[in-house]
N, C-alpha and C positions, 0 to 999 in steps of 0.2 A: 873784019875777023871774028868768028864764032867765039866765045866764053869757054874756056875749059870746062867740062862739069866733073864732080868726082862722085864717086859713091859714099864717101868715106869723108867725115869730119873731123879734126882733132882739136879739143878745147882746151886752152890753158894759157900760162904765161912762159912767154919765150925762153926767159933766163933760169928757169926750174929745172933742176938735175934731172926727175923723173921727167919731164916734159923731154928733155934730150933723150933718155933713155928710150922714151917710147917712138920718138920720131926717127931714131936710128934705128930701132925695130923694123919701124915700117918701111923706111928706106930699102933696108937690106933685104926686106921680104917682098920686093916689088909692088907695094900696096901704094896706089897712087891717093892722097887725102888733101884736102883743103884745111889750112891750119888757121885757126880765128884766136887771137891772142885776147882773150876778155879783159885783160889789166889795159891794153892799149884801145880797143874798139868797143870796150863795154859788153853787157848780155841784157837779154832782154828778158823781164818779169815772167813771160810765156812759156820760155824756154825752162828757166829756171823751176817753175812750177812745175813742168814735164817731168823733168829729172829729178824732184822730191816724190813727185806721184809715182814714177817707177822705183824708187831706189828707198825713199824715206829722206826727209830734210836733214836728220841727224848721220846718214852718210854722205851726205852731199856736201855739209857745212864740214868744213877742214878745223874743228877743235883743236886739234895738236897742233896747229901753226902759229909762228909769232902775231899775225893779225888778230886771231881770235884772242889769244891769250893776255895781250895788251889792253884788250876791252875791260871797262870797269864790270863790277861786277853786278850793277843795276841793267846793264846791258847784256849780261850773260844768263841773268834768272827767267824764268818761266818762259823758255823757250819754245815756240811752237812754229809751224810751217811758214806762217803770216811773218813771224817776226825773224825767223831765219831767213826769208826770202830776202826781206829788208835790209838786213846785215850784208848779205852776200851782193845785193845790188850797189849798196854804199861803196864797198870794199871787195871788190872782186877777187883779190887774194884770198880771203877766205873760202872758195870754193876749191873742192877736193880736185886736185889734177893729176892727169889728164882726163877727160871725158871724150872717148872715142863712141862717136855718133855712127851707129852702122845701119842706120836707115829706119830698120824695126825696132831696134832697142840701143842703149848705150851702155858702155862700160865704164867704170869708175875706177880710177887708180890706174898703173901699169903693171902688170903680172904678164910675164913672155908668155906664160901656158895659155892664160887666158886668153890672150890674143890669137895665139896660134890656134887653139880651140874655134874663136868664132870666126877666122877669114881663111881657113884651110878646108 
C-alpha cells in the first residue's frame, strides 16, 4: 500500500493548546497535513537551522515559555543561532509552535488569518 503524501507538515507538541487550534483550523478547512510531534519524535539540526535562517533564531526560540524561563542565566546569556539551536535540540519544548511547513516556506505560530492567506 503506498504511503500517503501530504503537501503540508505541521510541527509542534500534541498537547499544546495553540497546536490544537491550528490542527482544528486545518481540519475544518479540509487541509490534509502530516503532524510531527517534535517532543516525541525529535527534530533535526538541519530543519531547525533552516527555520532560523528563514525567520531568525529569536523568533523560532520560544523565550516566553516555561522551559526557557527555567534555564539558568548562564544558559540564557549570549544567545546566538548556534546556541539557540543547541537549546532547542536539547529541549524541543522551546521551539515556537506550531510551525507549518508549506513546502516553499514556513509559518510560525498560529493566526487564522495568516493560515487562510497562505492556503487559499
